[in-house]
N, C-alpha and C positions, 0 to 999 in steps of 0.2 A: 504494500500500500504506500501511497505517497503522503506528503506532509499534512494535507487537510484531514485525511482519514486518521492518521496517527494522532493528531491533535484532538479530533472528535472522540477518539477512543481513550483519551487521557482523562485525568481528573482536572478540575478547574483550579489548579494550584501552579505556582511558578515551577516548583521542583518536578511536578508530573509532566507539565508541558515540555520542559527542558529534557527530561529523561526519555520521554516518548519520541523525541526527534533525535536524540543523541546516538541512537543505534545506526543512523546513516552517516555518522562522523567518527567512526572508530571507538565507540563507547566502551567496548570490552577492555581496551587498554587502560581505561581510567578508573575501573571499578574500585580499586583500593583507595582511591582519593575521594570517592563520592559519598555523600550522606545516604543513608538507607532509603530515604524517600525517592531519591533520584535513581538508585540502583533498582528498586522495585519497578519504577516507571520504565527503565531501560529493559528490564525483563519483560515487561508488557509489550514493548516494541518488538522484541524478538519473537514473542508468542504470536503476535499479529502476523509478522512476516512468515513464520514457519507454517502457520495455518493457511495463509493465503497461497504460498508457493505450492503447497501439497494438495490444494483443493481441486477436485476434478473439473469444476466449471472454469477455474482459472487456467488449468492445463488445456482445456478445450478452447478457451478464448485465444490462447497463444497460437493455436493451429490455424486460426483465421487470418493470420498475417502471412504475407507472401514469403517464400523461402529466403529471399535476399534480406528480409527484415526480421526473420523469426528469431535470430540470435538475440535481438534486443526487444523482443515482444513483451517480456516482463516489465521492462522500463516503460514501454508505451502503455501497458495496462495499468501500471501504477498511476500515471498521470490521468489516463482516461477515467479510471474509477473515481478520482477526485472530481472530475467533470460530472460524472453521473451522481455523485454524492451531492454536488451543488444543485443539479437538476431535480433531485428528489429530496432536498433538504427537509422540507416540512413533514415528510413521512417519519423522519428520524429525530427531529429536534423541534420543540416548540419555540425555542429562542430564535429570532430572526438571524440569518447568516451574518449580516453586517455587524450585529451586536456580538455574536460569537467571535468573529474575526477581531473586533476591537479589543475584547477581553483577552483573547488568546495572545494577540500581538503584544499587549501591555505586559502580560505575564512573562512572555519570552524575553522581553527587554529587561526585566528584573534580573535575569540570569545571564545576560550578555557578557558581563565581566568574567564569568567563570567558564564560558564556553571555549572549546578549542578554537584556534584562530580561523580555520576554514568554516566551521559552523557559525562563528560570529559573522563572518562575511556573508554567508548565504542567508542567515536569518535576518540580518540587517537589510539586505537587498530584497528578500521576500516580503518583509513587513513594510519597508518604505515604498515598495512598488506594487504591493498587493497582488502577488502572483495569482491568488485565487480568483481575482476579477478576470484575469486572462483565461483561466480555466473554464469560465462560464460558457464560452463559445467554442465550436469545433475549430474555427480558424485560430483561436487562441491556443487550443491544445496543439494544433499543428505547428504553430510558431514555437511553443515550448519544446516540443519534441525535436524540431529542427535545430534549436539552440543546443539541446543535449547532444545531438549527433555531431555538432561542430566541436564540442568539448571532449569527445571520445579521442583518446590519444593515438589512435591508429586509423588508417583508412577504413571506411565502413560504408555500407549502403543503407543506413538507417534513415537518412533524410527522406522526407515524403511519406513517412509512416501514416500520416493522417489519411492518405488515399485508401489504405487498407481498412482503417477505422470507418471512414465514410461508406465504404462498400458494404460493411457488415454492422452498421451503427445500431439498427433495431435489435439484431441478435445479441450484440455485446451489451446493450442496455438491459435486455431481459436477463442476461447472465448476471449482471451486477445486482439487479433487483432480487434475484434468487439467492445470490451469494452473500450479500452484505448482512442481512438479518442473521445468517448462520455465524458470521464472524462476530457480530455483537454478542450473540448468545455464548459463543466460545470464550470471549474475553470475560463476560460476566460470570461464567461458570468457574473459571480459574481465579478471578478476583484478586490478581496478584498484588495490586497496590493496597489492598486492605488486609492481606494475609499477615 
């Protein structure tokens, strides 16, 4: 899952929001230096990723990408599922998305000083430029994915992934709608941040 989903599945505290994103920035290397509240949130991040990567619907969704882009289909699905979460936000949260973003961004900013440098940079850029606004549209998703393709350190054929998404949009949307409640249930069953 991508950043919005991880924040959605976090608790509304600064440590939880920080820890639930930290998994994408080498969080395991820092475990000995982190408070237990952040460590539990980091564990929640990995729980979400493991469940997502192993889920049959996610594996099926990856197969909808053309062979030349399939290597990075997981990355595309992460961003796309944030798009679908935005599209279906009211199904999952009574709080308006703009209010959620405002609260979440403020909580993340409280932990900016203790974030690893690359995470600081990404979080500052994400919150200052509201990446989730970009994820609202398919064009925005395409732009985000093309920017990711440019940052991959070797020659790749990932650019243009939005073409595969557009071709299978309805099917991918249905997969998200079936998958996401199962992910929420899984996170709630383990309840790692309250254990």
